[in-house]
Gaussian input, Z-matrix of N, CA and C with variables (Angstrom, degrees):
# hf/3-21g

backbone

0 1
 N
 C     1     B1
 C     2     B2     1     A1
 N     3     B3     2     A2     1     D1
 C     4     B4     3     A3     2     D2
 C     5     B5     4     A4     3     D3
 N     6     B6     5     A5     4     D4
 C     7     B7     6     A6     5     D5
 C     8     B8     7     A7     6     D6
 N     9     B9     8     A8     7     D7
 C    10    B10     9     A9     8     D8
 C    11    B11    10    A10     9     D9
 N    12    B12    11    A11    10    D10
 C    13    B13    12    A12    11    D11
 C    14    B14    13    A13    12    D12
 N    15    B15    14    A14    13    D13
 C    16    B16    15    A15    14    D14
 C    17    B17    16    A16    15    D15
 N    18    B18    17    A17    16    D16
 C    19    B19    18    A18    17    D17
 C    20    B20    19    A19    18    D18
 N    21    B21    20    A20    19    D19
 C    22    B22    21    A21    20    D20
 C    23    B23    22    A22    21    D21
 N    24    B24    23    A23    22    D22
 C    25    B25    24    A24    23    D23
 C    26    B26    25    A25    24    D24
 N    27    B27    26    A26    25    D25
 C    28    B28    27    A27    26    D26
 C    29    B29    28    A28    27    D27
 N    30    B30    29    A29    28    D28
 C    31    B31    30    A30    29    D29
 C    32    B32    31    A31    30    D30
 N    33    B33    32    A32    31    D31
 C    34    B34    33    A33    32    D32
 C    35    B35    34    A34    33    D33
 N    36    B36    35    A35    34    D34
 C    37    B37    36    A36    35    D35
 C    38    B38    37    A37    36    D36
 N    39    B39    38    A38    37    D37
 C    40    B40    39    A39    38    D38
 C    41    B41    40    A40    39    D39
 N    42    B42    41    A41    40    D40
 C    43    B43    42    A42    41    D41
 C    44    B44    43    A43    42    D42
 N    45    B45    44    A44    43    D43
 C    46    B46    45    A45    44    D44
 C    47    B47    46    A46    45    D45
 N    48    B48    47    A47    46    D46
 C    49    B49    48    A48    47    D47
 C    50    B50    49    A49    48    D48
 N    51    B51    50    A50    49    D49
 C    52    B52    51    A51    50    D50
 C    53    B53    52    A52    51    D51
 N    54    B54    53    A53    52    D52
 C    55    B55    54    A54    53    D53
 C    56    B56    55    A55    54    D54
 N    57    B57    56    A56    55    D55
 C    58    B58    57    A57    56    D56
 C    59    B59    58    A58    57    D57
 N    60    B60    59    A59    58    D58
 C    61    B61    60    A60    59    D59
 C    62    B62    61    A61    60    D60
 N    63    B63    62    A62    61    D61
 C    64    B64    63    A63    62    D62
 C    65    B65    64    A64    63    D63
 N    66    B66    65    A65    64    D64
 C    67    B67    66    A66    65    D65
 C    68    B68    67    A67    66    D66
 N    69    B69    68    A68    67    D67
 C    70    B70    69    A69    68    D68
 C    71    B71    70    A70    69    D69
 N    72    B72    71    A71    70    D70
 C    73    B73    72    A72    71    D71
 C    74    B74    73    A73    72    D72
 N    75    B75    74    A74    73    D73
 C    76    B76    75    A75    74    D74
 C    77    B77    76    A76    75    D75
 N    78    B78    77    A77    76    D76
 C    79    B79    78    A78    77    D77
 C    80    B80    79    A79    78    D78
 N    81    B81    80    A80    79    D79
 C    82    B82    81    A81    80    D80
 C    83    B83    82    A82    81    D81
 N    84    B84    83    A83    82    D82
 C    85    B85    84    A84    83    D83
 C    86    B86    85    A85    84    D84
 N    87    B87    86    A86    85    D85
 C    88    B88    87    A87    86    D86
 C    89    B89    88    A88    87    D87
 N    90    B90    89    A89    88    D88
 C    91    B91    90    A90    89    D89
 C    92    B92    91    A91    90    D90
 N    93    B93    92    A92    91    D91
 C    94    B94    93    A93    92    D92
 C    95    B95    94    A94    93    D93
 N    96    B96    95    A95    94    D94
 C    97    B97    96    A96    95    D95
 C    98    B98    97    A97    96    D96
 N    99    B99    98    A98    97    D97
 C   100   B100    99    A99    98    D98
 C   101   B101   100   A100    99    D99
 N   102   B102   101   A101   100   D100
 C   103   B103   102   A102   101   D101
 C   104   B104   103   A103   102   D102
 N   105   B105   104   A104   103   D103
 C   106   B106   105   A105   104   D104
 C   107   B107   106   A106   105   D105
 N   108   B108   107   A107   106   D106
 C   109   B109   108   A108   107   D107
 C   110   B110   109   A109   108   D108
 N   111   B111   110   A110   109   D109
 C   112   B112   111   A111   110   D110
 C   113   B113   112   A112   111   D111
 N   114   B114   113   A113   112   D112
 C   115   B115   114   A114   113   D113
 C   116   B116   115   A115   114   D114
 N   117   B117   116   A116   115   D115
 C   118   B118   117   A117   116   D116
 C   119   B119   118   A118   117   D117
 N   120   B120   119   A119   118   D118
 C   121   B121   120   A120   119   D119
 C   122   B122   121   A121   120   D120
 N   123   B123   122   A122   121   D121
 C   124   B124   123   A123   122   D122
 C   125   B125   124   A124   123   D123
 N   126   B126   125   A125   124   D124
 C   127   B127   126   A126   125   D125
 C   128   B128   127   A127   126   D126
 N   129   B129   128   A128   127   D127
 C   130   B130   129   A129   128   D128
 C   131   B131   130   A130   129   D129
 N   132   B132   131   A131   130   D130
 C   133   B133   132   A132   131   D131
 C   134   B134   133   A133   132   D132
 N   135   B135   134   A134   133   D133
 C   136   B136   135   A135   134   D134
 C   137   B137   136   A136   135   D135
 N   138   B138   137   A137   136   D136
 C   139   B139   138   A138   137   D137
 C   140   B140   139   A139   138   D138
 N   141   B141   140   A140   139   D139
 C   142   B142   141   A141   140   D140
 C   143   B143   142   A142   141   D141
 N   144   B144   143   A143   142   D142
 C   145   B145   144   A144   143   D143
 C   146   B146   145   A145   144   D144
 N   147   B147   146   A146   145   D145
 C   148   B148   147   A147   146   D146
 C   149   B149   148   A148   147   D147
 N   150   B150   149   A149   148   D148
 C   151   B151   150   A150   149   D149
 C   152   B152   151   A151   150   D150
 N   153   B153   152   A152   151   D151
 C   154   B154   153   A153   152   D152
 C   155   B155   154   A154   153   D153
 N   156   B156   155   A155   154   D154
 C   157   B157   156   A156   155   D155
 C   158   B158   157   A157   156   D156
 N   159   B159   158   A158   157   D157
 C   160   B160   159   A159   158   D158
 C   161   B161   160   A160   159   D159
 N   162   B162   161   A161   160   D160
 C   163   B163   162   A162   161   D161
 C   164   B164   163   A163   162   D162
 N   165   B165   164   A164   163   D163
 C   166   B166   165   A165   164   D164
 C   167   B167   166   A166   165   D165
 N   168   B168   167   A167   166   D166
 C   169   B169   168   A168   167   D167
 C   170   B170   169   A169   168   D168
 N   171   B171   170   A170   169   D169
 C   172   B172   171   A171   170   D170
 C   173   B173   172   A172   171   D171
 N   174   B174   173   A173   172   D172
 C   175   B175   174   A174   173   D173
 C   176   B176   175   A175   174   D174
 N   177   B177   176   A176   175   D175
 C   178   B178   177   A177   176   D176
 C   179   B179   178   A178   177   D177
 N   180   B180   179   A179   178   D178
 C   181   B181   180   A180   179   D179
 C   182   B182   181   A181   180   D180
 N   183   B183   182   A182   181   D181
 C   184   B184   183   A183   182   D182
 C   185   B185   184   A184   183   D183
 N   186   B186   185   A185   184   D184
 C   187   B187   186   A186   185   D185
 C   188   B188   187   A187   186   D186
 N   189   B189   188   A188   187   D187
 C   190   B190   189   A189   188   D188
 C   191   B191   190   A190   189   D189
 N   192   B192   191   A191   190   D190
 C   193   B193   192   A192   191   D191
 C   194   B194   193   A193   192   D192
 N   195   B195   194   A194   193   D193
 C   196   B196   195   A195   194   D194
 C   197   B197   196   A196   195   D195
 N   198   B198   197   A197   196   D196
 C   199   B199   198   A198   197   D197
 C   200   B200   199   A199   198   D198
 N   201   B201   200   A200   199   D199
 C   202   B202   201   A201   200   D200
 C   203   B203   202   A202   201   D201
 N   204   B204   203   A203   202   D202
 C   205   B205   204   A204   203   D203
 C   206   B206   205   A205   204   D204
 N   207   B207   206   A206   205   D205
 C   208   B208   207   A207   206   D206
 C   209   B209   208   A208   207   D207
 N   210   B210   209   A209   208   D208
 C   211   B211   210   A210   209   D209
 C   212   B212   211   A211   210   D210
 N   213   B213   212   A212   211   D211
 C   214   B214   213   A213   212   D212
 C   215   B215   214   A214   213   D213
 N   216   B216   215   A215   214   D214
 C   217   B217   216   A216   215   D215
 C   218   B218   217   A217   216   D216
 N   219   B219   218   A218   217   D217
 C   220   B220   219   A219   218   D218
 C   221   B221   220   A220   219   D219
 N   222   B222   221   A221   220   D220
 C   223   B223   222   A222   221   D221
 C   224   B224   223   A223   222   D222
 N   225   B225   224   A224   223   D223
 C   226   B226   225   A225   224   D224
 C   227   B227   226   A226   225   D225
 N   228   B228   227   A227   226   D226
 C   229   B229   228   A228   227   D227
 C   230   B230   229   A229   228   D228

   B1=1.4449
   B2=1.5317
   B3=1.3399
   B4=1.4561
   B5=1.5256
   B6=1.3282
   B7=1.4602
   B8=1.5245
   B9=1.3396
   B10=1.4535
   B11=1.5220
   B12=1.3138
   B13=1.4582
   B14=1.5166
   B15=1.3406
   B16=1.4585
   B17=1.5193
   B18=1.3288
   B19=1.4604
   B20=1.5199
   B21=1.3166
   B22=1.4578
   B23=1.5240
   B24=1.3307
   B25=1.4689
   B26=1.5185
   B27=1.3440
   B28=1.4577
   B29=1.5268
   B30=1.3300
   B31=1.4678
   B32=1.5243
   B33=1.3335
   B34=1.4616
   B35=1.5184
   B36=1.3439
   B37=1.4626
   B38=1.5175
   B39=1.3207
   B40=1.4619
   B41=1.5201
   B42=1.3202
   B43=1.4553
   B44=1.5237
   B45=1.3185
   B46=1.4667
   B47=1.5279
   B48=1.3123
   B49=1.4682
   B50=1.5233
   B51=1.3290
   B52=1.4607
   B53=1.5218
   B54=1.3278
   B55=1.4684
   B56=1.5257
   B57=1.3392
   B58=1.4751
   B59=1.5261
   B60=1.3341
   B61=1.4679
   B62=1.5238
   B63=1.3245
   B64=1.4666
   B65=1.5304
   B66=1.3224
   B67=1.4631
   B68=1.5352
   B69=1.3292
   B70=1.4621
   B71=1.5211
   B72=1.3252
   B73=1.4631
   B74=1.5279
   B75=1.3398
   B76=1.4631
   B77=1.5272
   B78=1.3381
   B79=1.4621
   B80=1.5161
   B81=1.3242
   B82=1.4639
   B83=1.5302
   B84=1.3255
   B85=1.4650
   B86=1.5246
   B87=1.3354
   B88=1.4634
   B89=1.5274
   B90=1.3326
   B91=1.4740
   B92=1.5151
   B93=1.3312
   B94=1.4624
   B95=1.5225
   B96=1.3213
   B97=1.4587
   B98=1.5289
   B99=1.3370
   B100=1.4655
   B101=1.5204
   B102=1.3170
   B103=1.4588
   B104=1.5245
   B105=1.3301
   B106=1.4642
   B107=1.5212
   B108=1.3311
   B109=1.4706
   B110=1.5199
   B111=1.3221
   B112=1.4664
   B113=1.5179
   B114=1.3220
   B115=1.4648
   B116=1.5239
   B117=1.3420
   B118=1.4680
   B119=1.5322
   B120=1.3359
   B121=1.4670
   B122=1.5245
   B123=1.3270
   B124=1.4634
   B125=1.5233
   B126=1.3178
   B127=1.4575
   B128=1.5284
   B129=1.3195
   B130=1.4565
   B131=1.5172
   B132=1.3357
   B133=1.4566
   B134=1.5127
   B135=1.3350
   B136=1.4541
   B137=1.5194
   B138=1.3291
   B139=1.4527
   B140=1.5252
   B141=1.3402
   B142=1.4546
   B143=1.5197
   B144=1.3156
   B145=1.4605
   B146=1.5109
   B147=1.3261
   B148=1.4680
   B149=1.5214
   B150=1.3240
   B151=1.4641
   B152=1.5239
   B153=1.3268
   B154=1.4602
   B155=1.5257
   B156=1.3296
   B157=1.4529
   B158=1.5147
   B159=1.3269
   B160=1.4616
   B161=1.5267
   B162=1.3334
   B163=1.4526
   B164=1.5215
   B165=1.3222
   B166=1.4567
   B167=1.5213
   B168=1.3354
   B169=1.4660
   B170=1.5278
   B171=1.3448
   B172=1.4637
   B173=1.5285
   B174=1.3419
   B175=1.4631
   B176=1.5228
   B177=1.3267
   B178=1.4548
   B179=1.5225
   B180=1.3526
   B181=1.4661
   B182=1.5221
   B183=1.3389
   B184=1.4682
   B185=1.5222
   B186=1.3035
   B187=1.4651
   B188=1.5338
   B189=1.3124
   B190=1.4586
   B191=1.5172
   B192=1.3109
   B193=1.4527
   B194=1.5336
   B195=1.3044
   B196=1.4467
   B197=1.5223
   B198=1.3077
   B199=1.4546
   B200=1.5279
   B201=1.3210
   B202=1.4584
   B203=1.5239
   B204=1.3066
   B205=1.4633
   B206=1.5246
   B207=1.3273
   B208=1.4557
   B209=1.5140
   B210=1.3257
   B211=1.4689
   B212=1.5290
   B213=1.3143
   B214=1.4614
   B215=1.5169
   B216=1.3143
   B217=1.4593
   B218=1.5126
   B219=1.3105
   B220=1.4503
   B221=1.5235
   B222=1.3250
   B223=1.4610
   B224=1.5140
   B225=1.3336
   B226=1.4529
   B227=1.5189
   B228=1.2987
   B229=1.4668
   B230=1.4893
   A1=107.69
   A2=116.10
   A3=122.48
   A4=108.58
   A5=117.05
   A6=121.74
   A7=108.64
   A8=115.71
   A9=121.16
   A10=109.14
   A11=116.37
   A12=121.95
   A13=107.52
   A14=116.99
   A15=121.26
   A16=111.23
   A17=116.76
   A18=120.77
   A19=111.00
   A20=115.30
   A21=122.33
   A22=107.37
   A23=116.80
   A24=122.30
   A25=110.12
   A26=115.21
   A27=121.07
   A28=108.22
   A29=116.85
   A30=121.07
   A31=106.89
   A32=116.05
   A33=120.45
   A34=110.90
   A35=115.73
   A36=121.14
   A37=110.41
   A38=117.65
   A39=122.03
   A40=109.01
   A41=115.83
   A42=120.42
   A43=112.17
   A44=117.91
   A45=119.89
   A46=110.77
   A47=117.49
   A48=120.82
   A49=110.48
   A50=116.75
   A51=120.61
   A52=111.84
   A53=117.93
   A54=120.37
   A55=109.44
   A56=116.80
   A57=119.57
   A58=110.91
   A59=117.52
   A60=120.79
   A61=111.32
   A62=116.88
   A63=119.64
   A64=112.41
   A65=117.95
   A66=121.25
   A67=111.58
   A68=116.80
   A69=120.78
   A70=113.98
   A71=117.42
   A72=119.87
   A73=112.37
   A74=116.88
   A75=119.51
   A76=113.94
   A77=117.85
   A78=120.22
   A79=116.70
   A80=118.48
   A81=121.04
   A82=109.80
   A83=116.63
   A84=122.99
   A85=108.56
   A86=116.77
   A87=120.30
   A88=107.24
   A89=116.53
   A90=121.85
   A91=111.93
   A92=117.13
   A93=121.56
   A94=109.02
   A95=115.81
   A96=122.15
   A97=105.66
   A98=117.09
   A99=120.06
   A100=110.56
   A101=115.69
   A102=121.76
   A103=108.11
   A104=116.73
   A105=123.04
   A106=108.46
   A107=116.77
   A108=121.97
   A109=111.83
   A110=116.85
   A111=120.39
   A112=112.44
   A113=116.02
   A114=121.19
   A115=112.30
   A116=116.63
   A117=121.98
   A118=109.83
   A119=114.88
   A120=120.24
   A121=110.52
   A122=114.95
   A123=121.18
   A124=106.27
   A125=116.45
   A126=122.62
   A127=107.83
   A128=116.54
   A129=121.89
   A130=108.23
   A131=116.50
   A132=121.21
   A133=108.83
   A134=115.91
   A135=122.43
   A136=108.08
   A137=116.34
   A138=120.95
   A139=110.28
   A140=115.92
   A141=122.19
   A142=107.51
   A143=116.51
   A144=120.11
   A145=110.82
   A146=116.51
   A147=121.83
   A148=112.28
   A149=117.53
   A150=121.20
   A151=111.18
   A152=116.40
   A153=122.22
   A154=108.16
   A155=114.94
   A156=122.03
   A157=108.09
   A158=117.29
   A159=122.85
   A160=108.36
   A161=116.12
   A162=120.99
   A163=107.62
   A164=117.29
   A165=122.92
   A166=108.17
   A167=115.79
   A168=121.36
   A169=107.23
   A170=117.45
   A171=119.91
   A172=112.46
   A173=115.87
   A174=120.62
   A175=110.74
   A176=116.65
   A177=122.82
   A178=107.46
   A179=116.75
   A180=119.21
   A181=113.02
   A182=114.87
   A183=119.02
   A184=109.40
   A185=115.93
   A186=120.29
   A187=107.77
   A188=115.83
   A189=121.00
   A190=110.09
   A191=115.90
   A192=121.13
   A193=108.01
   A194=115.82
   A195=120.92
   A196=107.07
   A197=117.17
   A198=120.72
   A199=107.71
   A200=115.47
   A201=121.10
   A202=108.44
   A203=115.86
   A204=121.58
   A205=111.82
   A206=116.96
   A207=121.14
   A208=114.88
   A209=117.42
   A210=120.85
   A211=109.34
   A212=115.16
   A213=119.65
   A214=110.38
   A215=115.28
   A216=120.19
   A217=111.34
   A218=115.40
   A219=121.73
   A220=110.61
   A221=114.16
   A222=119.32
   A223=109.13
   A224=115.66
   A225=121.38
   A226=108.68
   A227=116.68
   A228=120.03
   A229=109.53
   D1=133.08
   D2=179.85
   D3=-114.49
   D4=112.11
   D5=-178.45
   D6=-110.19
   D7=134.78
   D8=179.13
   D9=-124.98
   D10=132.50
   D11=175.75
   D12=-83.33
   D13=124.95
   D14=-178.88
   D15=-75.47
   D16=-57.62
   D17=178.00
   D18=-164.92
   D19=167.12
   D20=177.21
   D21=-116.39
   D22=133.83
   D23=179.30
   D24=-107.01
   D25=137.23
   D26=179.18
   D27=-132.28
   D28=129.03
   D29=174.41
   D30=-85.69
   D31=126.32
   D32=-177.45
   D33=-126.17
   D34=156.72
   D35=175.23
   D36=-95.12
   D37=-48.44
   D38=-176.87
   D39=-102.92
   D40=90.22
   D41=-174.01
   D42=-66.12
   D43=-39.35
   D44=-178.00
   D45=-64.85
   D46=-40.14
   D47=177.04
   D48=-63.03
   D49=-41.95
   D50=179.87
   D51=-68.16
   D52=-40.48
   D53=177.33
   D54=-60.96
   D55=-46.92
   D56=179.06
   D57=-57.81
   D58=-43.39
   D59=-179.04
   D60=-62.64
   D61=-54.65
   D62=-175.66
   D63=-69.95
   D64=-34.90
   D65=-179.31
   D66=-80.60
   D67=-55.26
   D68=-170.72
   D69=-80.85
   D70=-32.14
   D71=-177.70
   D72=-96.92
   D73=-45.39
   D74=-177.23
   D75=-92.67
   D76=-13.57
   D77=174.44
   D78=90.05
   D79=14.47
   D80=176.05
   D81=-71.45
   D82=152.04
   D83=174.09
   D84=-105.14
   D85=137.13
   D86=175.03
   D87=-76.25
   D88=119.14
   D89=-178.65
   D90=-98.99
   D91=-38.27
   D92=179.46
   D93=-144.89
   D94=144.13
   D95=177.48
   D96=-147.04
   D97=109.40
   D98=-174.17
   D99=-151.55
   D100=167.05
   D101=175.85
   D102=-104.90
   D103=127.40
   D104=179.58
   D105=-99.88
   D106=108.41
   D107=-179.13
   D108=-61.75
   D109=-38.47
   D110=-179.06
   D111=-65.36
   D112=-41.02
   D113=-179.70
   D114=-86.98
   D115=-12.94
   D116=-176.08
   D117=54.56
   D118=51.97
   D119=-176.96
   D120=-154.67
   D121=150.43
   D122=170.06
   D123=-83.33
   D124=135.48
   D125=-177.40
   D126=-122.43
   D127=130.39
   D128=176.76
   D129=-127.03
   D130=123.84
   D131=174.79
   D132=-102.36
   D133=129.73
   D134=177.03
   D135=-119.45
   D136=145.41
   D137=-174.90
   D138=-132.91
   D139=141.65
   D140=170.36
   D141=-147.55
   D142=109.82
   D143=-177.88
   D144=61.01
   D145=-121.94
   D146=179.20
   D147=-94.55
   D148=9.15
   D149=-177.46
   D150=-105.64
   D151=129.44
   D152=178.02
   D153=-121.71
   D154=134.43
   D155=-179.69
   D156=-124.44
   D157=136.54
   D158=178.82
   D159=-116.93
   D160=118.06
   D161=174.67
   D162=-96.34
   D163=130.38
   D164=-178.16
   D165=-117.69
   D166=127.51
   D167=178.76
   D168=-121.52
   D169=89.61
   D170=-177.30
   D171=-71.79
   D172=147.50
   D173=175.50
   D174=-61.26
   D175=-38.82
   D176=-179.25
   D177=-118.15
   D178=82.99
   D179=-173.27
   D180=-66.88
   D181=150.85
   D182=174.88
   D183=-70.22
   D184=171.03
   D185=176.52
   D186=-70.63
   D187=130.12
   D188=-179.62
   D189=-90.47
   D190=142.24
   D191=176.98
   D192=-105.35
   D193=131.73
   D194=175.42
   D195=-87.48
   D196=134.42
   D197=178.77
   D198=-117.13
   D199=122.64
   D200=179.10
   D201=-128.84
   D202=134.48
   D203=178.19
   D204=52.26
   D205=35.84
   D206=177.95
   D207=75.25
   D208=6.26
   D209=-179.58
   D210=-118.79
   D211=146.95
   D212=176.74
   D213=-64.77
   D214=139.30
   D215=-179.58
   D216=-109.09
   D217=-152.02
   D218=-179.02
   D219=-75.06
   D220=149.98
   D221=176.19
   D222=-74.90
   D223=140.38
   D224=176.60
   D225=-116.33
   D226=140.97
   D227=177.36
   D228=-117.43

């Protein structure tokens, strides 16, 4: 059996900070950057070799959980 991972999706708050990290530090290339009306979110696809990453920036983000020392922290809105 041959299994291939298509891509990994991450919901982010600060898209510009995340783009800089994945592009400038890890070497990913921005392949697509668009707004999806159906999802009500900005979508950015980054690529490096056989790895594809999707950053999602929803208009109405979910509640974010802070994780410290491997334990769930306080909810952030």
